C-alpha positions as CSV (number, residue, x, y, z in Angstrom):
1,X,-42.6,-64.2,-206.4
2,X,-40.5,-61.3,-205.3
3,X,-41.9,-60.6,-201.7
4,X,-42.6,-57.2,-200.3
5,X,-40.2,-58.0,-197.4
6,X,-38.1,-60.8,-196.2
7,X,-35.9,-61.0,-193.0
8,X,-32.2,-61.5,-193.4
9,X,-31.3,-64.5,-191.3
10,X,-27.6,-65.5,-191.3
11,X,-25.6,-68.2,-189.5
12,X,-25.1,-65.7,-186.6
13,X,-28.8,-65.7,-185.7
14,X,-28.8,-69.5,-185.9
15,X,-25.7,-69.8,-183.7
16,X,-27.2,-67.5,-181.0
17,X,-30.6,-69.2,-181.1
18,X,-29.0,-72.6,-180.7
19,X,-27.0,-71.3,-177.8
20,X,-30.2,-70.0,-176.2
21,X,-31.9,-73.3,-176.7
22,X,-29.0,-75.2,-175.2
23,X,-28.9,-72.9,-172.2
24,X,-32.4,-74.0,-171.2
25,X,-33.5,-70.4,-171.0
26,X,-36.1,-70.2,-173.7
27,X,-38.8,-68.0,-172.1
28,X,-38.7,-64.5,-170.7
29,X,-35.3,-64.7,-168.8
30,X,-31.8,-65.3,-170.1
31,X,-28.5,-63.9,-171.2
32,X,-29.7,-62.8,-174.6
33,X,-32.5,-60.6,-173.2
34,X,-29.9,-58.7,-171.1
35,X,-27.5,-58.5,-174.1
36,X,-30.2,-57.3,-176.5
37,X,-31.5,-54.6,-174.2
38,X,-28.0,-53.3,-173.5
39,X,-27.0,-53.3,-177.2
40,X,-30.2,-51.5,-178.2
41,X,-29.7,-48.9,-175.4
42,X,-26.1,-48.3,-176.6
43,X,-27.2,-48.0,-180.2
44,X,-30.0,-45.6,-179.4
45,X,-28.1,-43.5,-176.9
46,X,-31.0,-43.8,-174.5
47,X,-30.8,-44.0,-170.7
48,X,-33.1,-47.0,-170.4
49,X,-34.4,-49.7,-172.7
50,X,-36.7,-52.7,-172.1
51,X,-37.8,-55.4,-174.6
52,X,-41.5,-56.2,-175.2
53,X,-43.5,-58.9,-176.9
54,X,-44.2,-56.6,-180.0
55,X,-44.5,-53.0,-181.0
56,X,-48.2,-52.9,-180.2
57,X,-47.6,-53.9,-176.6
58,X,-44.8,-51.3,-176.4
59,X,-47.4,-48.6,-177.3
60,X,-49.9,-49.9,-174.8
61,X,-47.2,-49.9,-172.1
62,X,-46.1,-46.4,-173.0
63,X,-49.7,-45.1,-172.5
64,X,-50.1,-47.0,-169.3
65,X,-46.8,-45.7,-167.9
66,X,-47.9,-42.2,-168.5
67,X,-51.3,-42.8,-166.8
68,X,-53.3,-42.1,-169.9
69,X,-56.8,-43.3,-169.1
70,X,-60.5,-43.2,-170.0
71,X,-61.6,-39.7,-171.2
72,X,-58.1,-38.4,-171.8
73,X,-57.3,-37.2,-175.4
74,X,-54.3,-38.3,-177.3
75,X,-53.3,-36.5,-180.5
76,X,-52.0,-38.7,-183.4
77,X,-51.5,-38.5,-187.2
78,X,-54.3,-39.8,-189.4
79,X,-51.9,-42.0,-191.2
80,X,-50.2,-44.9,-189.5
81,X,-50.4,-48.7,-189.0
82,X,-53.6,-49.4,-186.9
83,X,-51.7,-50.4,-183.8
84,X,-51.0,-46.7,-183.1
85,X,-54.8,-46.1,-182.8
86,X,-55.7,-49.3,-181.1
87,X,-53.2,-48.7,-178.2
88,X,-55.0,-45.5,-177.4
89,X,-58.4,-47.3,-177.4
90,X,-57.0,-50.1,-175.2
91,X,-56.7,-47.6,-172.3
92,X,-60.0,-46.0,-173.0
93,X,-58.6,-42.7,-174.2
94,X,-60.0,-40.6,-177.1
95,X,-58.0,-40.4,-180.3
96,X,-57.8,-36.9,-181.9
97,X,-56.5,-37.1,-185.4
98,X,-54.4,-34.5,-187.3
99,X,-53.6,-34.7,-191.0
100,X,-50.1,-35.4,-192.2
101,X,-47.6,-33.3,-194.2
102,X,-47.2,-34.4,-197.8
103,X,-43.4,-34.0,-197.7
104,X,-42.4,-36.1,-194.7
105,X,-45.7,-37.9,-194.3
106,X,-45.4,-37.1,-190.6
107,X,-48.1,-35.3,-188.5
108,X,-48.6,-31.7,-189.6
109,X,-47.2,-29.7,-186.6
110,X,-49.0,-26.6,-187.7
111,X,-52.4,-28.2,-187.2
112,X,-51.7,-29.6,-183.7
113,X,-52.4,-26.7,-181.4
114,X,-56.0,-26.2,-182.8
115,X,-56.8,-29.8,-181.6
116,X,-55.5,-29.3,-178.0
117,X,-58.1,-29.1,-175.3
118,X,-58.1,-29.4,-171.5
119,X,-58.5,-33.1,-171.9
120,X,-55.4,-33.5,-174.0
121,X,-52.7,-35.5,-172.2
122,X,-50.2,-36.7,-174.9
123,X,-49.1,-36.5,-178.5
124,X,-48.4,-39.8,-180.2
125,X,-46.1,-39.0,-183.0
126,X,-45.2,-41.5,-185.8
127,X,-42.1,-41.6,-187.8
128,X,-43.5,-43.2,-191.0
129,X,-41.8,-45.4,-193.6
130,X,-38.3,-44.6,-192.3
131,X,-38.6,-40.8,-192.3
132,X,-38.6,-38.5,-189.3
133,X,-41.7,-36.5,-188.5
134,X,-41.0,-32.9,-187.5
135,X,-40.3,-34.1,-184.0
136,X,-38.6,-31.0,-182.6
137,X,-41.5,-28.8,-183.7
138,X,-43.9,-31.3,-182.1
139,X,-41.8,-31.4,-179.0
140,X,-41.9,-27.7,-178.7
141,X,-45.7,-27.8,-178.7
142,X,-45.8,-30.6,-176.2
143,X,-43.5,-28.7,-173.9
144,X,-45.5,-25.5,-174.3
145,X,-48.7,-27.2,-173.2
146,X,-47.3,-29.7,-170.7
147,X,-48.1,-32.7,-172.8
148,X,-46.3,-36.1,-173.0
149,X,-44.7,-36.9,-176.3
150,X,-44.5,-40.5,-177.4
151,X,-42.6,-41.5,-180.5
152,X,-43.9,-44.5,-182.4
153,X,-40.6,-45.5,-184.2
154,X,-41.7,-48.9,-185.4
155,X,-40.6,-48.2,-188.9
156,X,-37.6,-45.9,-188.6
157,X,-35.0,-47.5,-186.4
158,X,-31.6,-45.9,-187.1
159,X,-33.0,-42.6,-188.5
160,X,-32.0,-39.4,-186.7
161,X,-33.2,-35.8,-186.0
162,X,-30.5,-33.2,-185.2
163,X,-28.1,-36.1,-184.7
164,X,-30.2,-38.0,-182.1
165,X,-31.8,-41.3,-182.8
166,X,-35.5,-41.2,-183.3
167,X,-37.4,-42.6,-180.3
168,X,-35.1,-40.8,-177.8
169,X,-36.4,-37.2,-178.2
170,X,-39.8,-37.5,-176.5
171,X,-40.7,-38.9,-173.1
172,X,-41.0,-42.5,-174.5
173,X,-40.0,-44.2,-177.8
174,X,-41.5,-47.5,-179.0
175,X,-40.1,-49.9,-181.6
176,X,-41.2,-53.0,-183.5
177,X,-39.1,-55.9,-184.6
178,X,-41.7,-57.7,-186.8
179,X,-40.3,-59.7,-189.7
180,X,-40.4,-56.8,-192.1
181,X,-38.7,-54.2,-189.9
182,X,-35.2,-52.8,-190.0
183,X,-34.1,-55.6,-187.6
184,X,-36.3,-58.5,-186.6
185,X,-36.8,-60.8,-183.6
186,X,-39.7,-62.6,-185.4
187,X,-42.2,-60.8,-183.2
188,X,-40.9,-58.3,-180.7
189,X,-40.6,-54.7,-179.6
190,X,-38.9,-52.4,-177.2
191,X,-39.4,-49.1,-175.3
192,X,-36.8,-46.4,-174.6
193,X,-36.9,-43.5,-172.2
194,X,-34.6,-41.3,-170.2
195,X,-36.9,-41.3,-167.2
196,X,-36.1,-43.9,-164.5
197,X,-39.6,-43.8,-163.0
198,X,-41.3,-44.3,-166.3
199,X,-39.1,-47.3,-167.0
200,X,-39.7,-48.7,-163.5
201,X,-43.4,-48.6,-164.1
202,X,-43.1,-50.2,-167.6
203,X,-41.0,-53.1,-166.3
204,X,-43.5,-53.8,-163.6
205,X,-46.5,-53.5,-166.0
206,X,-45.0,-55.8,-168.7
207,X,-44.4,-58.5,-166.1
208,X,-47.9,-59.2,-164.7
209,X,-47.6,-56.1,-162.4
210,X,-44.8,-57.8,-160.4
211,X,-42.2,-55.5,-158.9
212,X,-38.6,-56.5,-159.3
213,X,-37.7,-59.2,-156.8
214,X,-41.3,-59.1,-155.7
215,X,-42.0,-62.8,-155.8
216,X,-45.7,-63.4,-156.1
217,X,-46.7,-60.0,-154.8
218,X,-48.1,-57.8,-157.5
219,X,-48.5,-54.0,-157.2
220,X,-50.7,-53.3,-160.2
221,X,-52.8,-55.0,-162.9
222,X,-50.1,-56.0,-165.4
223,X,-49.7,-57.9,-168.7
224,X,-47.5,-60.6,-170.1
225,X,-45.7,-58.3,-172.6
226,X,-42.2,-59.9,-172.3
227,X,-39.8,-60.9,-175.1
228,X,-38.4,-64.4,-175.0
229,X,-34.7,-65.3,-174.8
230,X,-35.0,-67.0,-178.2
231,X,-36.3,-63.8,-179.8
232,X,-33.6,-61.8,-178.1
233,X,-31.0,-64.1,-179.4
234,X,-32.1,-63.3,-183.0
235,X,-32.2,-59.6,-182.0
236,X,-28.6,-59.6,-180.7
237,X,-27.4,-61.0,-184.0
238,X,-29.5,-58.5,-186.0
239,X,-28.1,-55.5,-184.0
240,X,-24.6,-56.7,-184.6
241,X,-25.4,-56.3,-188.4
242,X,-27.6,-53.2,-188.3
243,X,-25.1,-50.9,-190.0
244,X,-24.8,-53.3,-192.9
245,X,-28.6,-53.6,-193.1
246,X,-29.0,-49.9,-193.3
247,X,-26.3,-49.5,-195.9
248,X,-27.8,-52.2,-198.1
249,X,-31.2,-50.6,-197.8
250,X,-29.8,-47.2,-198.8
251,X,-28.3,-48.9,-201.9
252,X,-31.7,-50.4,-202.7
253,X,-33.3,-46.9,-202.4
254,X,-30.7,-45.4,-204.8
255,X,-31.2,-48.1,-207.3
256,X,-35.0,-47.7,-207.3
257,X,-34.6,-43.9,-207.6
258,X,-32.3,-44.3,-210.6
259,X,-34.9,-46.4,-212.5
260,X,-38.1,-44.6,-211.4
261,X,-36.9,-41.0,-211.4
262,X,-39.9,-38.6,-211.4
263,X,-42.4,-41.4,-211.9
264,X,-43.0,-41.6,-208.2
265,X,-43.2,-38.8,-205.6
266,X,-41.0,-39.8,-202.6
267,X,-41.0,-38.6,-199.0
268,X,-38.6,-35.8,-198.1
269,X,-36.4,-35.4,-195.1
270,X,-37.4,-32.7,-192.6
271,X,-34.5,-30.2,-192.1
272,X,-31.7,-31.7,-190.0
273,X,-33.0,-35.2,-190.2
274,X,-31.7,-38.3,-191.9
275,X,-34.0,-41.2,-193.0
276,X,-33.5,-44.9,-193.3
277,X,-35.0,-46.9,-196.2
278,X,-37.5,-49.1,-194.4
279,X,-40.0,-49.7,-197.3
280,X,-39.4,-48.0,-200.6
281,X,-42.7,-46.1,-201.0
282,X,-44.1,-43.1,-202.9
283,X,-47.1,-41.5,-204.4
284,X,-48.0,-42.1,-208.0
285,X,-50.1,-40.0,-210.5
286,X,-53.8,-39.6,-209.7
287,X,-54.4,-41.2,-213.1
288,X,-53.1,-44.5,-211.8
289,X,-55.4,-47.1,-210.3
290,X,-53.3,-48.5,-207.4
291,X,-55.3,-51.7,-207.1
292,X,-55.0,-52.4,-210.8
293,X,-51.3,-51.7,-210.7
294,X,-50.9,-54.1,-207.7
295,X,-52.8,-56.8,-209.6
296,X,-50.6,-56.4,-212.6
297,X,-47.4,-56.6,-210.6
298,X,-48.8,-59.7,-208.8
299,X,-49.4,-61.3,-212.2
300,X,-45.7,-61.0,-213.0
301,X,-44.6,-62.3,-209.6
302,X,-44.0,-59.0,-207.8
303,X,-45.6,-58.3,-204.4
304,X,-46.5,-54.7,-203.5
305,X,-48.6,-52.9,-200.9
306,X,-50.9,-49.9,-200.6
307,X,-50.0,-47.3,-198.0
308,X,-51.9,-47.1,-194.8
309,X,-55.6,-46.2,-194.8
310,X,-56.6,-43.1,-192.9
311,X,-57.2,-44.5,-189.4
312,X,-60.4,-42.4,-188.8
313,X,-62.2,-44.4,-191.5
314,X,-62.1,-47.6,-189.5
315,X,-65.7,-49.0,-189.1
316,X,-65.4,-49.5,-185.4
317,X,-64.9,-45.8,-184.7
318,X,-67.8,-43.3,-184.2
319,X,-69.6,-42.0,-187.3
320,X,-68.4,-38.6,-186.4
321,X,-64.8,-39.6,-186.6
322,X,-65.3,-41.5,-189.8
323,X,-66.7,-38.3,-191.4
324,X,-63.7,-36.2,-190.5
325,X,-61.6,-35.2,-193.5
326,X,-57.8,-35.6,-193.8
327,X,-57.0,-35.1,-197.5
328,X,-53.3,-35.7,-197.3
329,X,-53.9,-39.0,-195.5
330,X,-56.5,-39.9,-198.1
331,X,-54.1,-39.1,-200.9
332,X,-51.4,-41.3,-199.4
333,X,-53.8,-44.3,-199.3
334,X,-55.5,-43.8,-202.7
335,X,-52.3,-43.1,-204.7
336,X,-49.4,-44.5,-202.6
337,X,-47.6,-47.8,-203.0
338,X,-44.7,-49.7,-201.3
339,X,-42.4,-51.8,-203.4
340,X,-40.2,-54.8,-202.3
341,X,-37.5,-53.7,-199.9
342,X,-35.2,-56.1,-197.9
343,X,-31.6,-56.9,-197.5
344,X,-30.8,-59.4,-200.2
345,X,-33.0,-57.8,-202.9
346,X,-30.7,-57.6,-206.0
347,X,-30.2,-54.8,-208.5
348,X,-31.5,-57.2,-211.2
349,X,-34.7,-57.8,-209.3
350,X,-35.2,-54.0,-208.8
351,X,-34.6,-53.5,-212.6
352,X,-37.3,-56.2,-213.2
353,X,-39.7,-54.5,-210.8
354,X,-39.3,-51.1,-212.2
355,X,-39.4,-52.3,-215.8
356,X,-42.9,-53.7,-215.2
357,X,-44.0,-50.5,-213.5
358,X,-42.9,-48.6,-216.6
359,X,-44.7,-51.2,-218.8
360,X,-47.9,-50.7,-216.8
361,X,-47.6,-46.9,-217.0
362,X,-47.1,-47.0,-220.8
363,X,-50.0,-49.4,-221.4
364,X,-52.7,-48.3,-218.9
365,X,-52.1,-44.6,-218.2
C-alpha cells in the first residue's frame, strides 16, 4: 500500500532521541526543547516561539492568550481541519463561518466584513494544504476593525507571503508537527508571536498556569500543553533538514502535475505568495464520484483522502449553523481529493498512482 503520508525519519532523528534519553530529560524540560524553539524562531523570523503538545493545543492557547471568551465571536473559514473550529468552542466563543475562495482555498476576504458585529473579537485565518490565504487583505480588515488575527499554519510551514513566513504576519501563528506535516515531532505543535506579553501569557497557560520560576504558585487556570524533550529531539533533526524536505516535496508536485495536467484543478497562489507542497490535492470533475475513486485506488494499493468537510455541517453544532450555505467549501469536499505526498515517494510510485487515476477516468467517467 502506498500511504497517504509517511514521516521521514533518518539516523539524525535517532541520534538526537538517543541523546535525549541518555540525558535523563525525557519530559517537558531539556536541551532539545530549547534548541527546537530557538531553531524554529530563527527559521520563521519571529520574535518569540514556544513549543506545545500539538497544533490543537496551540490554537486553544492562542485564543486564551487573547482573552477570547464565552459570547465572543471568531470569524473562520468554512473549510479546515476540525481543530480550528473546536478550539473556538473550547473557550465558549461563537464560530462565524465565511466561505472560501476557489483559487487559494483560503477564506474569502471579500465576505468577511459583512460578518463582523460588535461581538467579533478575532479572525482565525487558515493557510490550507500548503497555500497562503490572502493574509494581507485579511490583516487589513482586522486592523480596520481592531480585531486580533490568528494564523492557523498547521499545514503550510515554510510558505511565504510578501517574503514573510506564514504564521508571523498576524498577532499569533500556530503550527502542527503531526506525523503527516512538513516536519514532525510525532505529536507536537508551536506558537509564534512578536508580542512579548502574549508569549508570557501563553507560556504560563501551557504550564499549568505556573509563572516562570513560580514554584508551586499558580497565577491562572492552566493546562499541560507542553512538548517533551524526546519530541523536540526529533524536531531539531527535522528542522535541520527542512530545506531538503521542501525541495523534495516540490519535485513530487511537479511530477504529479506532469502526469495529471488538466485532469485536476489545483490551488493557485495568491499574488506575492509562495506555497509549499504539503499534500498534493485538487478538485476533480463533477462527474467523478470521489468515494468510488477512493475505493478503486485502495483496491490497487493506493491510499487517498477526501478534502475537509465544511465545518458548519458537524452534527454537534446548532441546526441554524448546519443549514448555512458555503458552496465553495461544499465543492471542495464533494469533488476534492488528496494523493500520497511525502519525502521518499518515488517518481515510479507517482507514475503508478496517476496511471490508475487515468484508468479510472477512462472506465468510469
